[in-house]
N, C-alpha and C positions, 0 to 999 in steps of 0.2 A: 293511572288507575287500573287495579286488576278488576276484571270482570267477574262476576258471581256465577253466571251461566258456563257450565264447563264446555259445552259445544262452541262457545264463541272462540276457543283458543285457536281454532282453525286459521283464524284471521291474522294470527300473530306470527312471526318468523324471528330467527336469530335468538338473541338474549330472551327476548319477552317471551317467545313459546318454550324455550328451555327452561325457564322460571316457572311458567305454569304447570308444565309437564313434571319437572320435579317436585311440585308443590301439590302434585295429583288433582290439577284443575282441568286438565284436558280428557273429556270423555273418548274412551276407546283407544287411548294411547298405548302404544306397543311397549310393553313392560321393559324392554331391552334398553329404553332412553332413560328410564327411571330407576333401575335395580343394578346396573352394571357401575363398572368403574366412571361411566360418564356422568353421573351425578356425584360420585363420591370415590376417592381413592381408597377410603377406608369405609367406616360405618356411616350410614347417612345422618344419624343423630349428631356425629362430629362436625357436620357442615352446616352453614346457615346461609339461606338463600335471602336476596332481598333485592328491590328496585331502587336504584338513585334517584334523585330529583330529576335528572335528566332522562330517564326512562332506560338506561342501561343497567346490566344485570351486575350485582354486587355479590360475590361470593367469599366467605371466610371459613377457614377451617382451624378447630381446636388442635393445638400443638402439644397437648399434654397435661398443661396445667389451665388456670383460669385464662390465658392468653390465646389470642387467635392470630393466623397470619393470612394474608390475601390469598385467594386462589383464582387465578386470572385466566388460566389457560384449559382448553379442553384436550383431553389426551385421545388421540385416534387409535384405532385398532394397530396401525402400523407403528404406533409409539411417537409418531409426529405430533405436535400441540399447534392448535388454532384457537384464536379468540373466540369466546363464547358468543359473540355476535354473528359469527360465521356458522353457528350450529343450527340446522333445519331451516336455512335461508335460501333452499333451491339450488345450491351451488355444491358440488363435490369438492370441499376445500382441502380435506384429508388426502385425496387422490385414490383412497381405496373405499370411498362413500360411506364410512362409518359416521360421519357427521350428520348423514342425512337418513341414517338407519332409525327405525323407530319412530319416524316424523310422520305423524298422520295428518300434516297440514299441507301434505303436496302429492301429487300423483306420479309414479315413475314411469315415463315413456319407455316402450320396449325398443329402444333404439341403441346403437353403438356409436360414439359413447352415449352412456346414459344422459338422458334429459330429465329435467323435474320441472312441474308446472304446479300452479297452487291447486288445492283440491277443489275450490271453487269453480276453477275452469273445465272441469269434467264434465261431459253430457250437458253442456251449455249451447250446443248448436254451432259452435267454432271451434275448427281444427287448430290446436295449439302444438301438438306433437307433430312431426315430420312424418310420422308413419301412420298418422290419424288413430292412433290406439286410444286416445282419450276419448273420441267419440265412438268407435267402434264397439266398445264394450257394451254400449247400451243402445247401440243403433238397430233396430228391426225393420228398416225400410226395405221394401222390395219394390220392383217395377211397376207393378201393380197393387195396390193396397186393398186388402180386404177380399174374402170369397166371393162375396156378391158382385162386386167390381170385376172379378176375374172372370166369373161366369158370364156376366154381361159382354165382357170384351170378346171372350171366344164365340158366344152366340151371335153376336152382331158382326164380327169378322167373317164367320161361316157362312152365314145367311146373305150378307151382303156381297160377298164374291160369288157364291152359287147363283144367287137370283139374277143378279146383274149379268152374269155370264150368259145366261138363258136367254135374257132380254136382249142381249147384244146379238146372239146368234140368230133368234128369230126374227129381228127388226132388220138384219143385213140382208137376209134372205128377202124379205119382202119390199126392200126398196125398188126392186126393178120393176114392181106391178103397180107402183104408185104413178099416176099421169099428172096430178095437179101439181104445179111448181111451188105453191104454199103449204101444202099439205108434205110435200117432200121435205122442205125446209124444216117444217116443225118435227118432222119425224127424226130428221137428221140431229136437231138439237136434242131431242129426247134421247137418242142413242148416245149422245155426247155425256148427257147428264148420266146416264147409266155407266159409261166407262169411268166418269170421274168419282162414282159413288163406288165402283168397284175398287178403285185404288184406295180409296179410303178404309174400304173392308179389308183389303190386303195390308194396309198400315195395322188395322187393329189386330188381325190375324199373326201378323208378324211380331207385334208387341206382345202379344199372349205367349207367343213361342221363346222369346226373350226372357220373359217372366218366369217361365218354366226352367230355362237354361240355368239362370242365376238363383232363383229361390230365395233362401234366406241369407245368402252370403254376397247379395247385391252391393251391401254397404263397402264391403272391401274393394269392389270393382267399379263403384258406379262412376268415377271420374275417368277410367280406361273406357268405360262403354260411352259415355257422354260425349267424348272426344274420338271416338273411333269412327272408321269410315262407314261401317254399317248403320250406325246411329244418324248418321250425316244423310245417308241414302235414304234412311227411313223417314227422316224429316221432310226430305225433298218429296217423297212419294206422297206423303199426308198434305203437304202443301200444294203441290201440283194438283192431285185429285179434287180437294176441296175448292180450289179456284176455278178449276175446269167446270165443276157442277155450278158454282155461283155464276159464272159469266155465261154459260148456256142457258140456265134459269131466268138471267136476265133478259137474254135476247128472244127467249121463248115469249116472256111476258110482253116485251114491246112488240113482237109479231102479232100477239092475240089483241093488243090495244090498236094496233092499225088495221086489223081486219074489221073490228067494231065501228072503226070510224069510217070506213069506206063502205060499210052496210053489204047488201047482198049483191055484190059484183061478182060476176063470172069469173072463177079463177083461172089464170093462164096455164096451158099446158107446159109440163116440164120439158127444158131443152138444154141447149149446151150452155147457155147463161146460167141456167138454175144449177147446173152441175159446177161451173166456174164459181158462182157465189158460194156454194156449198163448202168447196174445198177451200176457198178464202177464209171463210166463216171460222171452219174448225182449224185452220193455220194459225189464225189469228190469236183464237182461244188457246191454243196448245202454247204458243209462242209467250203470250202475257202470263198465263200460270206458271211456265218455266223462269220468267224473268224475275218474278216475284219471290220463287222459291230460292233462286240461285244469288240473288242479289246480297243476302246476309253473309254469304261465303267469300265475297270479293274482298280483297285486302283493303280497298278504298272506303269500304263501308263498315269494316268489321269493328270499328271503335263503337258503332252505334248498336251493335247487336251483341259483341262478345263482352260477357260478364266476370267471366273468371279465367285463369289460366292454372295448368295443372304440367308440371314437370315430373317425371318418374322419380327421379332422385332427390331433387329439391324442390319443395312444395312453396309456392307463395299463396296457395289458395286458403282464403279464411272465409269459411261458410259457404 
């Protein structure tokens, strides 16, 4: 059955689409497919279009009198002929592309050789063209979406780096004046938290710089960026920084709880044991944070974390 809504013709291919196009049932159809020799070698009134019971296209042409003869072949621009079922079917059957010209049921990828995909596959969030052109034409993605988020990223990054550098500088200078072992350990944990927060601030600041670098052209380079060494290092920086802060805050909370349970007990003086404990604590925090950040990059565990593959010349990425 022939649909009554013109726009529905974009869901048809081959003979069915050709029939609807020649009957002016396709909205915005390019005129080349319905006004040239493609629809009629002579005058359009001399050709009759119909669909057989099996859904294939039946064309006949007036021979000069009351009789008609079958017209079963589409004449290509290079004068070759193909069956009508191969017209507007997403394949270049003529060899010169003329059987796909004027078809508004497909999208032409900007590749060599030419690739055609259904028009319904354009801007659907899935890359069907090997050059990604079916999604790039409508992609407005940026590294950081929206001016408000950009402003916040710049602000948080700058303030976090600046303030935590000041805290670290002042805190390190004051360590030598602390005599209590418990106070020294707490102060070191606070400095470790500042270091982790500063790393996260550096992550935000670097991300803002990357956003400025790519701008509106990020769609074209998003996979190169996501798989680049810079992006990997940035991810490690973010993970290590956040984990350092998390572990240090956890230990600081435990330290405070222990102080409450002990009550008002005179604190021991800082000594070599305190220094050894501090170094061991900071080393463990750094080591655990680094392991958590690096584990996803190890080949043994990549299947648990990798969700896409990208090759510069052949793309298997879908989405």
